[in-house]
C-alpha positions in Angstrom: 0.0 0.0 0.0 2.9 2.4 0.8 4.5 1.6 -2.5 1.2 2.5 -4.3 1.0 5.8 -2.4 4.6 6.7 -3.4 3.8 5.7 -6.9 0.8 7.9 -7.1 2.6 10.8 -5.5 5.3 10.3 -8.2 2.6 10.3 -10.9 1.2 13.5 -9.6 4.6 15.1 -9.5 5.3 14.0 -13.1 2.0 15.5 -14.2 2.8 18.7 -12.3 6.2 19.0 -14.0 4.6 18.2 -17.4 2.0 20.9 -17.0 4.5 23.4 -15.8 6.7 22.7 -18.8 3.8 22.9 -21.1 2.7 26.3 -19.8 6.2 27.8 -19.8 6.5 30.3 -22.6 9.9 31.8 -21.8 13.0 31.3 -23.7 15.6 28.9 -22.4 18.1 31.2 -20.8 20.6 31.2 -18.0 20.3 34.1 -15.6 23.8 34.6 -14.3 22.6 37.3 -11.9 20.1 34.9 -10.3 20.6 33.9 -6.7 21.8 30.3 -6.5 19.5 27.8 -4.8 20.6 26.8 -1.3 22.2 23.5 -0.8 19.2 22.5 1.3 16.8 23.1 -1.6 19.0 21.2 -4.0 19.4 18.2 -1.6 15.6 18.2 -0.9 14.9 18.2 -4.6 17.3 15.3 -5.2 15.8 13.3 -2.3 12.3 13.9 -3.6 13.2 12.8 -7.1 14.8 9.6 -5.8 11.9 8.8 -3.4 9.3 9.5 -6.1 11.0 7.5 -8.7 11.5 4.1 -7.2 12.7 2.6 -10.5 15.9 4.6 -10.2 16.6 3.2 -6.7 15.6 -0.4 -7.8 17.8 -0.3 -10.8 20.7 1.0 -8.8 20.4 -1.8 -6.2 20.0 -4.3 -9.0 23.4 -3.2 -10.5 24.9 -3.1 -7.1 23.7 -6.6 -6.4 25.2 -7.9 -9.7 28.5 -6.3 -8.8 28.4 -7.6 -5.3 27.8 -11.1 -6.5 30.6 -10.9 -9.0 33.0 -9.5 -6.3 31.9 -12.2 -3.9 32.8 -14.9 -6.3 36.1 -13.2 -7.0 36.9 -13.0 -3.3 35.8 -16.5 -2.1 37.7 -18.2 -4.9 41.0 -16.7 -3.7 42.0 -18.0 -0.2 45.0 -15.8 0.0 42.9 -12.7 -0.7 40.4 -13.8 2.0 43.3 -14.3 4.5 44.6 -10.8 3.6 41.2 -9.3 4.1 40.9 -10.9 7.5 44.3 -9.7 8.6 43.6 -6.2 7.3 40.3 -6.1 9.3 42.1 -7.4 12.4 44.9 -4.9 12.0 42.6 -1.9 11.5 39.9 -2.8 14.1 42.3 -3.8 16.9 43.3 -0.2 17.8 39.6 0.6 18.2 39.1 -1.8 21.1 41.0 0.1 23.8 39.5 3.3 22.7 36.0 1.9 22.9 36.8 0.4 26.4 37.9 3.9 27.5 34.7 5.6 26.4 32.6 6.9 29.3 29.3 6.7 27.4 
């Protein structure tokens, strides 16, 4: 049900954008004196686009999954690489233990 709601909000947003584009009569120009949008507005717009277009997220995770599966096969088929990864993890995480123990919170 939530996916359907997100889908319909996305449909409404696309229709809004299509209508705004259709009604726009101005020439395509770049106003160099215009005040740039704040980082917050740009980030909010990007997040909304990603939330309202679940296909983008799904396709990204699908590609990520394919790459992760390929990397997994590459890693597990090389015992020396696995041993090196384990030693690297042990070497880099060991110094964190005393620091974590000393934390007061």
